[in-house]
N, C-alpha and C positions, 0 to 999 in steps of 0.2 A: 503493500499499499504505501502510495506516494506521501511524503511529509506535507503538512500543510504550511502555510506562510508563517504562522507563529513558531512552528516547529523548526523551520529554517533559520528563523531569527535566533533561536535558542542554540542551534547547533553552530552557527557562526559565532555567537558570544562565548561558547565554551571552547572552540579552538583558539581564538584569540586570547582568552584569560590564561590558558595553559601555557601557552608560549610566553605571555606577559610574566606570569608568575615565577616562572623558570629563570627568565632574565633578571627580574627583580631581585629574587634571592641571591644569585650570583653577584650582582652588583653591590648589594647590601653587605654581602659577607666581605667583599674586597674593601669596601670604603668605610664600613660601620655605620652607615647612615640610619638613623632611627625612623626618618620619614620615608625612606625608600623601603626599609623592612616593614613598616606599616602598610605601606601599598602593595608589598609583596603577599602580605597576609591577605589583604583586601581581595587580590587577583586570585588566591588560593580559594578563599571562602566563596568567591563569585563562581569559580569552577565547580565547586561542589554543589552550589545552589542550582546551577544549569542542568547538572545530573539528576538532582532530586526533581527539577520541572518535567524532564523528559520521563522520568520514572512515573511522576504523577499522571502524565498525559497518558500514557501506556495504561495505567490501572484504571483511569477514568474511561477509556475505551472499551472496558468490558461490558458485555451485554447483561441485561436484566436477568435476576435469578430469583428462586423462592425466597431467599434470604434478602435480597435486595431487589425488590419489585420495580423500582424505579432507576436501576442501574447505579452505577458508581462514579457518576460524572463529578460529585463534588470532591472526589480524591484529588483532583487538581487543585481545588481552592485550599484542601488541607495543607498539601505539600507547599503551596505558595506561602501560607502563613507560617509554616516552619522555616521556610527561607527567610523571611523576615525577621524571626527570631535569632537564626544563625547570624544574619548580617549585624544585629545589635549585640548579641552575646560574644561572638568571635570577632567578628570585623572591628566594630567600634570598641570592644572590651579590650583587645589585644593592642590596638593603637593608642588608647588612653593609658594603658599600662606601660607600654613601651615609652611614650612621651614622658610620663612620671619618672621611670627609672633613668632615663638618659638626662633629665634635669637634675636628678640626685646625684649621678655618677657620670658626669659630662666627659666625653673623650673626643680627642681630635678626630676629624675626618680624614681619610686618605686623599689622594689626588681627585678632584671632583670631575675629570673628564669623563671617567667611565660611568658616573652618575648621569651627566648631561646626554651621553649616547644612550643609555637605557631609558631614560625619561623620555627621549625623543622618539624612540623606536615604540615605546609603550604607548605614547600618545597617538602615533600613527594607528598602532593595531586596535586600541580602544575607539579612536574615532571612526575608524572604519565599521566597526560593530556598532557604534552609536548611529551612524548614518543608516544602516540596514534597519535597526529596531525604529528609528524615527520615520522612516518612510512607510513601514508597516503600520505604525500607530497612527500616522496622519491620514492613512487611507480611511481610517475608522472614526478619525477626530470630527470631521464635518467643520462646522463652523464655531464650534465649542473652544474655549480657551484650553490650555494644556491641562491645568488642574480639573477643570469640569470634565473633560474628556476622561480623565484618569477615574474620576468619581463615577462615570456613568459606564465606563467599560466592564463588561462581563468576562474578559479574558485576561487573567493577570500575566500571562507569559509576555504579553506585548508590553505593558506598561512597567511590569517588574524589570525587564530587560533595560528598557529605556532608562530607568531612574538608577539601575545599577551601573550602567555605562556613563550616565551624566556625572554620578558620585565618583566614578573611576577618574573621569577627565578632571573634575575639581581637585580631587586629591593629588593628581599627578602635578598640577600647578603650585598646590601648597608644598609638595615635596621639592619641586624645583626652587620655589622661593625659599625653602629652608636651606638648601644646599648653596644656593647663591649668596644669601646673607651669611651663612657661615664661613663660606670662602673669602668673602670679601671683609668680614669684621674679625674672623678669627675666633668668634664666640660660637660654641657648638650648642648654646641654649636656643638658638633660631632652629635648628634641625629638630630638637625635641619639642619645641612649640609648634612646629609643623605637623608633627605626628599627633599632638593633642587637637590640632584643628582637624586633621582628618578623622579622627575618632568622632568628634563632634558632628562633622557631615554625615558619617555613616549613621550615627544614632537617629539623626534627624529623618533620614531616608528610610531607616527601618521602621520608625514610628509611623510614617505615612502609609508605607507598604502595609503594616500590620492593621492600621485602621480600614484600609481599603479591603484586605483579605477577610477581615473579620465579618465585615457586612455580607460579602458572598458566601462565606461559610455557614453563618446562621440562618441564611435564607431569605437573601435580598430579591426584591420583585424584579420583574423584566424592565426594559426600559420603557419609560413613560411614553414615548411615540408608539411602541408595540402595544401597550395597554390602550392607549387611545384609538389605535387602529382596529383593534379587536372589538371595542365598544362600538365603533362607527359601522364596522360589518354586521354586527349583531343588531343593532338600531335599524339598519336599512332592510333588514328582513321582514316581508310582509306577514309572516306568520307570528311575529313577536310583538307584543304589546309594549312591554318596557324591559329593559336592562336594568337588573339589580345591583349585581356585583360582578367586577372582573378582578379575580384574585389570580395573581400569578406568583410563581417561585422559580428563580434561575438555578436549575441544577448542575449547569455546566456552560460554557461558553456559547454552545449551540444547542442546548437543550433546556426547554422551558415547559414547566408544568402549568396548566391552565385549568382553574375552575370558574366556569360561567354560570351565573344564576340569572335566569330570565323568567318573564311573565308571559307565557303564550297567550294567543288570543282564545277566548272562551268558545268560539265558532269551531275551533279545529277539534277534530276527532283524534283518537289515539295513533292512527296510522299517518295522518297528515303531521302529527307532532314528531313522530319518528323520521318522516322524511325531510321535515325542517331541520331537525337535528343533524342528520346526515349530510344535508347540503350545507349548512353552516360550517360544520367541520372541515368539509372539503375546501371551502373557501378560504378558511382560517390558514389551514395547512398549505395551501397554494400561495398566499400572500406572505404568510410568515413561516418559512420552513423550520425555524428553530423551536416553533412551538409544537413539541412531538407528542405530548400526553394532554388530551382535551377531554374534559369532563363537563358535559352541560346538564344542569339541573333545571326542572320547572319549579318554580316557586312564586307564589302569589306576591304580589308587592304590598307592603305594609309600611306606613310611616314609622311606627314604632320600631319595626325590625331593621329599617334603614339607620334609624338614629342610633341603634346599638350595635350595629354590624361594624366591623373594622373596615377602614377606607384605604384605597391605594392609589397613590398619585399617577 
């Protein structure tokens, strides 16, 4: 089976991070740079994160079973949340620790030329991965701002890699600043401060990722445009008197559960109601292919039940 576009983004990021991590570790060992060591840990964590995302994607593709009647699509969301925790615990934690340790036990850096070369190469690799991730995300972004698009995205693979690569590029600039200032002033504290700053950046990115993945993991609804479109299709059906509720749950990037409550016209008999449900189901599946599980129930409208029922934007 061919890889999807989000999968290709993850594979490209994985290949780049493995190469970058190796070169950063070698350079940090040669020079003793805390900032570059933090960046090496960052790239190593990112490599592990991509592996977890690919693993989650494979697990999420498993078919429905008796134990998991709606499938296991949410496995991707679980592993994306684990990735956010790892960025915070390992990436940010190690960077902050290394920065504090370097401040307490400052040591002179070796010749900075190796660091400059490695940072330049790493910036090229990370930049290439960032461009691939941004293009994939921009195709889905529409007219929304970046943060709004991340908030509305249902596929963590795209925005997670984009944020990872963005943090990596910022971290490389901070590491470069630390090496430059240390070489210029002879004070290794600048390199340690760069490591601390990298840790703060990673912690902020991890917090944002955890927030977005949490919503998807606990049962976020489908995109409001999808909900509005389903309501429009149901309201346009001549056999339906009123649309009561449109309740959705995002089970995976392309897997939506729909529970639609409608009030059918009293003039319809049982056979006509069945035909109406079948036709509406076909229209919803045709216009919104991601809506894979559709449950339509007949329920008389009452103002009291509407005020008590949960609403979905």
